Structures are given as structure tokens and as C-alpha cells.
C-alpha positions in Angstrom: 19.9 71.3 140.2 22.4 73.0 142.8 20.0 75.5 143.8 19.1 73.5 147.1 20.5 70.7 148.6 23.6 69.6 146.9 23.2 65.9 146.6 23.8 62.3 144.7 22.0 59.8 143.2 22.4 57.2 144.6 40.8 47.4 136.1 43.5 45.9 135.4 42.7 46.6 131.5 42.1 50.6 132.0 45.5 50.6 133.5 47.7 49.0 131.4 45.1 51.1 128.3 46.2 54.3 130.7 49.8 53.9 131.1 49.9 53.2 127.4 48.3 56.1 126.3 49.6 58.8 128.7 53.2 57.3 127.7 52.4 58.4 124.4 51.0 61.4 125.0 54.0 62.8 127.1 55.9 60.7 124.9 55.2 62.7 121.6 53.5 65.9 123.3 53.9 68.8 124.3 52.4 71.1 126.9 49.1 72.2 127.5 48.4 73.8 130.4 50.1 76.7 132.6 51.2 79.9 131.7 49.9 79.9 127.9 52.6 82.1 125.6 53.0 83.1 122.5 56.2 81.3 120.0 59.2 83.3 121.1 61.5 85.1 118.9 65.3 86.1 118.9 66.6 89.0 119.4 70.4 90.6 117.8 72.3 88.3 120.2 70.2 85.3 119.7 68.4 85.4 122.6 64.8 84.1 122.8 62.8 86.9 123.4 59.3 86.7 124.4 55.8 88.2 123.3 54.1 90.2 126.0 50.3 89.2 127.3 48.9 91.0 129.5 46.9 89.4 131.9 44.4 91.5 134.4 43.4 88.5 136.7 45.6 87.8 139.2 46.7 91.2 140.5 43.0 92.8 139.6 45.6 95.0 137.6 47.3 94.7 133.8 50.5 93.0 134.3 52.8 90.3 132.5 51.7 87.1 131.8 55.5 85.9 131.5 56.5 87.8 134.9 53.5 86.2 137.0 54.7 85.2 140.6 51.4 82.5 140.3 50.6 80.2 137.9 48.0 81.6 135.2 46.2 79.8 132.1 45.1 82.0 129.0 42.9 80.2 127.1 42.1 82.0 124.0 39.3 82.9 121.2 41.7 80.9 118.5 42.3 77.8 122.0 38.5 77.7 122.0 37.5 77.6 117.7 39.9 74.6 118.1 38.2 72.5 121.1 35.3 70.3 120.8 34.1 71.3 123.5 30.1 71.8 123.4 30.4 74.0 126.7 32.5 75.8 129.1 32.8 73.1 131.2 33.5 70.8 128.7 36.0 73.2 127.7 37.9 73.8 131.0 38.1 69.9 131.7 41.7 69.1 130.2 43.3 72.1 131.6 46.1 71.3 134.6 44.9 72.0 138.2 41.4 72.4 136.7 38.7 69.4 138.4 35.6 69.3 136.4 32.1 67.2 138.1 28.9 67.3 136.5 25.7 65.8 136.9 25.0 65.2 133.0 25.5 66.9 129.9 24.6 70.8 128.2 22.3 72.6 130.8 23.2 70.2 133.9 24.3 71.7 137.1 28.2 71.0 137.4 31.1 72.3 139.4 34.7 73.9 138.8 37.4 73.6 141.3 41.5 74.3 141.4 43.8 72.3 143.0 42.1 69.9 145.3 39.8 73.0 146.4 36.2 72.9 146.1 34.0 74.5 143.1 32.4 77.0 146.1 36.1 77.8 146.9 36.8 79.1 143.3 35.7 82.5 141.9 34.3 82.7 139.4 34.0 85.9 137.1 32.7 87.4 133.9 34.6 90.4 132.9 35.3 90.8 136.9 32.2 90.4 137.9 31.3 88.5 140.8 29.0 85.8 139.6 27.0 82.5 141.0 24.4 81.4 144.1 24.7 82.6 146.4 22.6 79.6 148.1 24.4 76.8 146.7 27.9 79.3 146.4 28.7 77.7 143.0 28.2 79.7 139.4 25.7 78.2 136.8 28.6 77.6 134.0 26.2 76.8 131.6 24.9 80.4 131.7 28.0 81.3 129.7 27.7 79.9 126.4 31.3 79.6 124.2 30.1 81.9 121.4 30.5 84.6 124.0 33.3 84.1 125.3 37.1 85.9 124.0 39.6 85.0 126.5 39.4 83.0 129.9 42.0 83.6 132.5 42.6 81.5 135.1 44.7 82.2 138.0 45.3 79.3 140.3 46.2 79.4 144.1 45.2 81.3 146.6 43.6 85.1 145.4 41.5 86.3 148.7 43.8 89.3 149.4 43.1 90.8 145.9 39.1 89.1 145.6 38.1 88.2 148.9 35.8 85.5 149.3 35.8 82.3 147.7 39.3 82.5 145.8 40.8 79.9 148.1 41.8 77.9 145.2 42.2 80.6 142.9 39.1 82.9 140.2 38.2 81.8 136.8 37.4 85.1 134.7 35.4 84.6 132.1 36.4 87.7 129.4 33.2 88.3 126.7 34.0 89.5 123.1 34.6 93.5 123.3 34.3 95.8 120.9 37.3 98.1 119.2 39.0 97.9 116.0 38.6 95.7 113.2 41.6 94.1 111.4 42.8 96.1 107.4 41.0 99.8 109.3 37.6 98.6 108.7 34.7 100.3 110.5 33.2 97.3 111.5 33.4 93.5 111.5 32.1 90.4 112.7 30.9 87.0 112.3 27.9 84.2 112.2 27.9 80.9 112.8 25.2 78.1 112.6 25.5 74.3 112.4 23.8 70.7 114.1 24.6 68.7 116.7 24.2 65.0 117.9 22.5 64.2 120.0 20.1 66.0 117.6 20.1 69.8 118.4 21.3 72.9 116.7 23.1 76.1 116.8 23.3 79.8 115.8 25.0 82.7 116.8 26.3 86.2 115.2 28.2 89.2 116.4 29.7 92.3 115.6 31.8 94.5 116.5 33.9 97.9 115.5 34.6 101.9 116.2 31.7 104.4 115.2 32.6 107.7 114.1 32.5 109.4 117.6 35.0 107.1 118.9 32.3 104.5 120.8 34.1 100.9 120.3 31.4 98.3 120.7 30.8 94.8 120.5 27.2 93.2 120.2 26.5 89.0 119.9 23.9 86.8 120.3 23.4 83.5 120.7 20.9 80.2 120.3 21.4 76.5 121.0 19.6 73.7 121.8 19.7 69.5 122.0 17.5 66.9 122.7 20.4 65.8 125.0 20.6 62.2 126.8 19.3 60.5 129.8 21.6 62.0 132.3 21.0 59.8 135.7 21.5 56.1 137.0 19.6 53.6 139.1 16.6 56.2 138.3 13.3 55.3 137.1 12.8 57.6 134.6 14.7 56.9 131.8 13.8 60.0 129.0 16.7 62.8 127.4 17.1 65.2 129.4 17.7 68.3 126.7 18.5 71.7 126.9 17.9 75.0 125.1 19.3 78.4 125.7 19.6 81.6 124.0 21.6 84.9 125.0 23.0 88.6 124.5 26.6 90.0 125.4 27.3 93.8 125.1 30.6 95.5 125.4 30.9 99.8 124.7 33.6 102.1 125.5 35.0 105.3 125.1 38.0 107.1 125.3 37.4 110.6 126.7 39.8 113.2 127.6 39.9 112.6 131.4 39.7 108.5 130.8 37.7 105.9 129.6 34.0 104.7 130.3 33.1 101.4 129.8 30.0 98.7 130.0 29.7 94.9 130.2 26.9 92.6 130.2 26.0 89.2 129.3 21.9 88.3 129.5 21.3 84.2 129.1 18.0 82.8 129.5 17.9 79.1 129.6 15.6 75.5 129.9 17.0 72.1 131.5 15.5 69.0 132.4 17.2 67.0 134.6 15.5 63.3 136.7 14.3 64.1 139.6 14.2 61.4 143.0 10.6 60.4 141.9 7.4 61.9 139.6 6.5 64.2 142.3 9.5 66.2 141.9 10.5 69.1 140.0 12.3 67.4 136.8 13.2 71.0 134.6 14.2 74.5 135.3 14.0 77.7 133.7 17.3 79.8 134.4 17.8 83.2 134.1 21.9 84.9 134.8 22.8 88.4 133.8 26.2 89.5 134.8 27.2 93.1 134.3 29.4 96.2 135.4 29.8 100.3 134.2 33.1 101.8 135.2 34.8 104.8 134.4 38.6 105.5 134.7 40.0 108.6 135.6 43.2 109.6 134.1 45.1 111.9 137.0 49.0 111.9 134.5 50.8 109.6 132.9 51.1 107.0 135.6 48.3 107.6 137.8 44.7 106.7 137.3 41.6 105.6 139.5 38.8 103.1 138.6 35.0 103.1 139.7 33.1 100.6 138.8 29.0 99.7 139.7 28.5 96.1 139.4 25.5 93.8 139.3 24.8 90.1 138.7 21.4 87.9 138.9 21.3 83.6 139.5 17.7 82.7 139.6 16.6 79.4 138.8 12.5 78.4 138.3 12.0 74.6 138.9 9.0 72.8 137.8 7.6 69.6 136.4 5.0 70.0 133.8 2.5 72.3 135.2 3.3 72.0 138.5 5.3 74.6 140.2 8.3 74.3 142.0 11.1 76.3 144.1 12.1 79.3 142.2 15.9 80.3 144.0 17.0 83.3 143.1 20.4 85.7 144.0 21.1 89.3 143.2 24.0 90.9 143.8 24.7 94.6 143.6 28.4 96.7 143.9 30.3 99.1 143.7 34.1 98.7 143.0 37.0 101.5 143.5 40.6 101.9 142.8 43.9 103.9 142.4 47.1 103.0 140.6 50.4 104.6 140.8 53.5 103.8 139.4 56.5 105.8 139.8 60.5 105.0 139.7 63.2 105.4 142.3 66.8 104.9 140.8 66.9 101.4 139.1 63.3 100.1 140.8 59.7 100.4 139.2 57.0 100.4 141.8 53.0 100.0 141.3 51.1 100.9 144.3 47.7 100.2 144.2 44.4 101.0 146.9 40.8 100.4 146.9 37.8 98.8 148.3 34.8 97.5 147.2 31.2 96.3 148.7 28.4 94.5 147.8 25.1 93.5 148.9 24.0 89.4 148.3 20.3 88.9 148.3 18.8 85.7 148.1 14.9 83.6 147.6 13.6 80.5 147.6 13.6 78.8 150.8 13.2 79.5 154.4 16.2 81.2 155.5 16.8 82.7 158.8 18.8 85.7 156.9 18.2 86.3 153.3 20.2 89.2 152.7 24.1 89.8 153.6 26.4 93.2 153.0 30.4 91.9 152.3 32.8 95.4 152.5 36.5 95.7 152.3 39.6 97.4 151.7 42.7 96.6 150.2 46.4 97.4 148.8 48.9 95.7 146.8 52.7 96.6 146.3 54.6 95.3 143.2 58.5 96.1 142.7 60.4 95.5 139.7 64.3 95.6 139.9 66.3 94.3 137.3 65.7 90.3 136.9 63.5 90.5 140.1 59.7 91.4 140.4 58.0 90.9 143.8 54.0 91.6 144.1 52.7 92.0 147.4 49.0 92.6 148.6 46.9 92.5 151.9 43.2 92.6 152.0 40.6 93.4 155.0 37.1 92.1 154.8 34.3 92.3 156.8 30.8 90.2 156.3 27.9 91.0 158.1 27.4 87.7 159.4 30.6 86.4 160.0 32.7 89.8 161.1 36.1 90.3 159.9 38.7 88.6 157.8 42.2 90.0 156.6 44.2 88.0 153.9 47.9 88.7 152.0 49.6 87.3 149.6 53.4 88.2 148.4 55.3 86.7 145.0 58.5 86.9 143.4 59.3 85.9 140.0 63.0 86.1 139.1 64.3 86.1 135.6 67.5 83.1 135.5 67.8 83.7 131.8 65.3 85.5 128.9 64.1 82.3 128.9 63.8 81.0 132.0 61.7 82.3 134.7 61.6 81.1 138.4 58.5 82.0 140.7 56.8 81.7 143.2 53.9 82.7 146.1 52.3 82.4 149.2 49.1 83.5 150.0 45.9 83.0 152.8 42.4 83.1 151.5 39.1 82.6 153.7 35.0 81.6 152.7 32.0 82.6 154.3 29.5 79.8 154.5 26.7 79.7 151.8 23.0 80.6 152.5 22.5 76.6 152.3 25.3 75.9 154.5 23.8 77.8 156.9 20.3 78.0 156.8 18.7 75.5 154.3 15.8 73.8 156.3 16.0 70.5 157.7 20.1 70.5 156.6 21.6 73.6 157.2 24.1 74.3 159.9 24.3 77.6 161.6 27.8 76.2 163.6 29.3 76.6 160.8 32.7 78.2 161.2 34.4 80.5 158.7 36.8 78.2 156.1 40.6 79.6 155.7 43.5 78.3 154.2 47.3 78.7 153.1 48.4 78.0 149.9 52.3 78.0 148.7 53.4 77.1 144.7 57.0 77.0 143.3 57.4 77.0 139.4 59.8 76.8 136.5 58.8 78.4 132.8 61.6 77.1 130.5 61.7 78.3 126.8 64.4 75.7 125.3 63.8 76.9 121.7 61.9 78.6 119.3 60.1 75.3 118.8 59.9 74.2 122.6 58.8 74.8 125.9 58.6 73.2 129.8 56.5 74.4 132.9 55.9 72.9 135.8 55.2 73.4 139.3 54.7 72.4 143.1 52.2 73.3 145.4 50.5 72.4 148.4 47.3 73.9 150.3 45.7 73.6 153.7 42.4 74.2 154.4 41.0 74.7 157.7 37.8 74.1 158.6 36.4 73.6 155.0 32.9 72.5 154.8 31.9 69.4 152.4 28.8 68.2 152.4 27.9 64.6 153.4 25.2 62.2 153.0 23.3 61.0 156.3 20.8 58.9 155.2 20.8 56.6 152.4 16.9 56.4 151.3 15.5 58.0 148.4 15.1 61.4 150.0 19.2 61.7 150.5 19.3 63.7 153.4 22.8 66.1 153.5 24.3 67.9 155.7 27.3 70.7 155.7 30.5 69.4 157.8 33.9 71.7 158.6 36.9 69.7 157.7 40.9 70.1 157.6 42.7 69.0 154.6 45.6 69.1 152.4 46.5 68.6 148.9 49.9 68.8 147.8 50.7 68.4 143.6 52.4 68.9 140.9 51.6 70.2 137.4 53.8 70.0 134.5 53.4 70.8 130.8 55.6 70.5 127.7 54.8 72.0 123.9 57.2 71.1 121.1 56.7 72.2 117.3 58.1 69.5 115.1 58.1 71.4 112.0 55.8 73.9 110.1 53.1 71.3 110.1 52.9 69.3 112.8 52.9 70.1 116.6 52.5 68.1 120.0 51.3 69.0 123.7 51.2 66.9 126.9 50.8 67.8 130.2 49.8 65.7 133.9 48.2 66.9 137.1 49.4 64.5 140.3 47.4 65.6 143.3 46.7 64.2 147.0 43.7 65.9 148.5 43.4 64.3 152.1 40.9 64.9 154.4 43.0 65.4 158.3 39.6 65.2 160.5 38.2 62.4 162.6 34.3 62.9 160.8 30.8 60.8 160.8 28.0 62.8 161.4 26.1 59.2 162.1 28.7 58.4 164.9 29.2 60.3 168.2 32.6 58.9 168.6 33.6 59.8 165.1 35.3 57.5 162.1 38.7 58.4 161.7 38.7 59.7 158.4 42.3 61.0 158.4 44.5 60.2 155.3 41.7 59.2 153.5 40.8 60.9 150.0 38.8 64.1 149.7 35.4 63.7 148.0 34.9 64.0 144.3 38.7 65.2 143.8 41.1 64.5 140.8 44.3 62.5 141.7 45.6 62.3 138.5 44.9 63.6 134.8 46.9 63.2 132.0 46.1 64.7 128.7 47.9 65.1 124.6 47.6 66.8 122.1 48.8 66.2 118.3 48.0 69.0 115.5 48.5 68.9 111.6 48.7 71.6 109.2 49.6 70.5 106.2 48.3 73.9 104.2 47.0 77.4 105.1 43.5 75.7 105.0 43.2 72.4 106.6 43.6 72.1 110.5 43.5 68.6 112.3 43.4 68.1 115.7 43.3 65.2 118.2 43.1 64.9 122.0 43.4 62.2 124.5 42.5 62.6 128.4 42.9 60.3 130.7 41.1 61.3 134.3 42.1 58.5 137.4 39.4 56.9 139.4 38.0 59.5 142.4 36.3 58.6 145.6 32.7 59.7 145.9 32.0 60.0 149.6 34.4 61.2 152.4 34.6 57.1 153.7 36.3 56.5 150.7 34.1 53.6 150.4 32.4 54.2 146.7 35.1 54.6 143.7 34.0 56.1 140.3 36.4 54.6 137.7 39.0 56.0 135.8 38.5 57.0 132.2 40.1 58.1 128.8 38.3 60.1 126.3 39.5 60.8 123.2 38.4 64.1 120.5 38.9 65.3 117.2 38.7 69.0 115.3 39.3 69.5 111.7 38.3 72.8 110.2 38.7 74.1 106.4 38.7 77.7 105.3 36.9 78.4 101.9 38.9 81.4 102.0 39.2 84.2 104.1 36.0 84.4 105.1 34.3 81.1 105.5 35.1 78.2 107.0 33.6 74.6 108.0 34.0 72.7 111.9 33.6 69.2 112.3 34.1 68.2 115.7 33.5 64.8 117.9 33.9 64.9 121.8 34.6 61.8 123.2 34.6 59.8 119.6 35.2 55.9 121.0 31.8 57.0 123.3 33.5 56.0 126.9 31.0 55.6 129.3 32.2 57.5 132.7 30.9 59.8 135.8 32.7 62.5 137.5 30.0 62.4 140.1 28.4 59.3 141.0 24.9 58.4 139.9 25.3 60.9 136.4 26.6 60.0 133.2 28.9 62.1 131.3 27.9 62.8 127.9 29.1 60.0 125.4 29.8 60.6 121.5 28.8 64.4 120.8 28.9 65.3 117.2 29.0 69.3 115.8 28.8 70.2 112.3 29.0 74.5 112.1 29.6 76.7 109.0 30.8 80.3 110.2 30.9 83.2 107.3 33.3 86.3 108.4 32.7 89.7 107.1 
């Protein structure tokens, strides 16, 4: 579990396969990642016109995706439905810029990071509310069931000027299913799904949404799933299956009123997962409780000016045990308030948007004997955007005060230029920061109270080109510099695996490219590549008083190259067939680069058949060829995983 000290348990032929499959994927396929766009249409002059897709994550306000000044990925409900992924971490791993590490299968501790930063430097939100453990610094991704998710927005690059600490690498905002209007003017609508999985398990979920006669928009969902799992770890005496059981509910309510709008969102999840301890005397199971919610109001002062206030809350709790023996309980409680005001105005041919506001939240932790179990964070921020003809510029600044670490000011500036309606150039520069977690500072026997606050500088330049109605291309190059980056390094090799955190300096340079093409009405292909070089720029060795020179070595557990391809076939309106392939290069698992995890190739398959407009069946197979691989040293990733489900809409 990640709630205590982070830990691990301790071909040429593959290269040829990699080159072959990557070549096939790129040669026949099309893009997967960056800014997901709607199919373009043509205007009366034959020019491509992009359908506007609105996102809220990058600038913390509604903005057009196609004119974003930073790289943004939108994963919609259809993308989730067409994936073979059984959980959030499996869904995200194929997208460019995203690195996944997991201590096993469903329910296991996992981390998600963006563009070479660590998982604790990537901010995960649920409906815009900060979630995760303040002790480990990472969220419990298993606590977010895909059945509750409507959309995911991934904003890559530094966004501390909008969201404060932890957004050095970017933001992943999970939006749960909302209420509102149904198709065909129905007052309510919904669906229920049930199915079985292998490794043996099952799932059931249901949701209903609509608008009541009094104007209240509502959405309500529930989900339960369970699996017997498989043996997660290598090299341990416990040779058993690590199962997972989870139940969740999500709620959304909103109502337009005379002066604006009021709304409430909430997601609560309870789970039990089994894992392997270092020996038979330590916990091997955990009960988890996770909650994320907000209550807000929008006050409309005029047609072009409104203010927002939100009260937010989140809970991350894990109670560890073995049989009847109790273990540690780690808990994070977070309460906050967010206020902002947004004003739009026009001068001559220039459109302006000004946003200003403040944020405050209180974090309280329990578990180990932390020297300081709570802290307050407060912030003020301002953003300014101008839109003049083909040029759009965004700029922002934020001041944060952390009760433990004092003050930090971050800023960003970005631009988007429409060279042609179908060709858009974007660039951005941002600074970021992250304060050490409670575990980093105070965990008994491991914490380092002398740690410094992490800081970063990020730059990117990208080009999005809709070559035709059938073909689109996106490419971006970037560089991230991180100072005082915190990494945990193993300092003893015994079964207790002692670890300690240290500050280092790192630099990551990378390129992401994607291409998408529709061959005809039935066939479509996609492909992407993700190449990066995450380098340690520090002399560092906790076991040596002189320090070994780690300058130039790769950062541990960081992706260096990833490629994906997809081929989809829809012969008629009833049947959808999708095949995907993912290649992940080898990665180093320690700072000295003496341990390397092998590269891997996995393939997924999804078949969906609709009996009518209300009923469909879905067969999905993840890791079709049962490839055995690891993303974190000592932990097996899932082998072949199958799911068969039936969905009925109403």
C-alpha cells in the first residue's frame, strides 16, 4: 500500500518485434492522444471548420479545446466504452505523456504521472476537487470506478498558476456522470450493466439522470465489482491470489435559479483489496474509504460577469490488517473553499477575459506519529486572456502560502495562433512547485525534515493540423526542468526495505506525435509515439559520504519510449470491432540505473454488438497474448483479462 513508506519488493528478439509492431502501427494507423477533436466539417468555402469542444481543466474556466495554449487530452464516455480497460489506471496507460506504475492488478497501489514527473507531481481531481493522500502524496486511483466516469480531461505541462501545488507535470480531472436533459425529450433516462470477468469476478452498475418538473437536474449512479485477482508480487513466499471488492455511489444535482445556478457533486467509494506483505506477520489486506464532493453556486451579475463559490471536501482512508490482526490506519481529511469572479469585455477587435479569485484548504492526517499532523494552504490567483483575430494569449499568476513552507509564486503564459482554420500553432511556459508530503517529512525512521520545496519550469511548442476531413495530425516538443525533486531511494536491501527521500535535480525533454485517419465508412486507424529523456542531473547516493555521480542517468520508473496503434472496423450500425497494440520500452527501477525492467508489447481487443438502440453486449480482452511484464520492480502486471457484459438503456 502507498499510505506508508513507498517501497518495492525485491532481447534482441523483443527489440525486433518492437520495431516491427511499431512500424506497422505508425504505418497503418492514426493518432491517439493529444487534443482529441471532433470530426471536422467544411464551410461554404470548402474550409475545414472544427466543432467547438469545451474544456474547463487547463484554465479553471470554460475554454475551447482546439484553441488551448497547452496540450490537452479529452477521454469521452465513448472512448471509455470502447476500451478493454477494467479500471482507470489501465485506461490511462495508452495515452501519450502518461506513465503508469502499478503494484499489481485491480485494487493495487498505482501511480500516474505526466511527461517524466512523478505521480506526486501530477494533480488528480474529481469534478475539480483535489483528491488523494496527503501522507503519500498520491491518489488511490482504484477508488474511481470507470462506471461512474463521464469524461476525463488531461492537461499536460505546468499548471500550478491555476491549481497550486502538485500540478508541476499537469492535471488529470475526472468528471463523474452528470444529470440534465435526455435524448428525445424524455424526462429521465439511464442504463444498467452486468457482466462477468476472468480472472473470475463480476460487476454490476446502474445510473439514472434527467430533469425534474421543478427544474432540478439530477444524476445518480451505483457500482459494484469484484475479482479474485492474481498473485501480484514476485520473490515473496505468499503465493496467493490478491483479490479486490468495491462498491461506489455517485450523485449530481443542479438547478438554474433567477440569479445563477447551484450544484452539488459527490463520489463515495468503499473497497477491500488484498496484497502481499513482506512476511506473514505484517498486513496483507486493506479496507479503503474515499470521498470527493463539492457544493457550489454561480452568481450571474450580468451577461458577461459572474462569480463562483464552492465548498469542497475529500477523504482518503486505508485501514490495513491481516486476518483478525489490526494494522495501521492512514487517513487524510481535506476541507476547502474556492471563490472566483470572471469578467468578459471587448475593446475594438479584441476580446478580453479576466479571472481572479482565492482558495483555502485544510489538510489533516492520521496514521503514523507525524511531528505535524495538519497544515493550512491559502492562495490568491489572477488570469488574463486576450483573443485578437487569429491570436489567443493566456497568462496567469498565483500566490500560495503553505503553513509549513511559507510562500511561493508561480506563473504561466501561453499563446495559440491560427495559421489557417485547420492549422493551429500553440506554445506555453509555466513554473510550478510542490511542497513535501507528510511522509516525505515526518514518517518515523524514514522522513527527512530538511527537504526543500520542489520547483519546476516547463516549456512546450505544438502544432495541430487537420489535413482533411479524414486525417489529423498533432505534434509537440517540450522540456521540463525540476529543482529539488523528491525521490525515495532504497538505503537497505534487507526484507524490511528501508527507504528515505532526497532532493535531486532533473530534466526531461520529449516529443509526442499522433496521427489519425479514416480509411472509409467502416475502417479507421490511429497511432502515436511518445519519446522522452528523463535525466537525473544530481550527484546523489545516500549510502556514500562522497556521493556517486548520478548526473546523466535516467530517473527511476520513468517511461523513455511508448508507441500505440489502433485499428477499428464497423461493418454496420450494430457491430464495432477494435484492436489495439501498445509498446512500452524498458525503464530503470533505481537511481543508479543498475536495475532495468524489460520492454513489453501488449494487445487488446474489444467487440460490441447492439441488438437494438437499447441493448448491447460487449466482449473485451486486455493483454490478449498474456504478456508477463512489470512497470514497477517486483510487481506483476495483469495477464490476459477478459470481460463479458450486457447493457440495457432506458
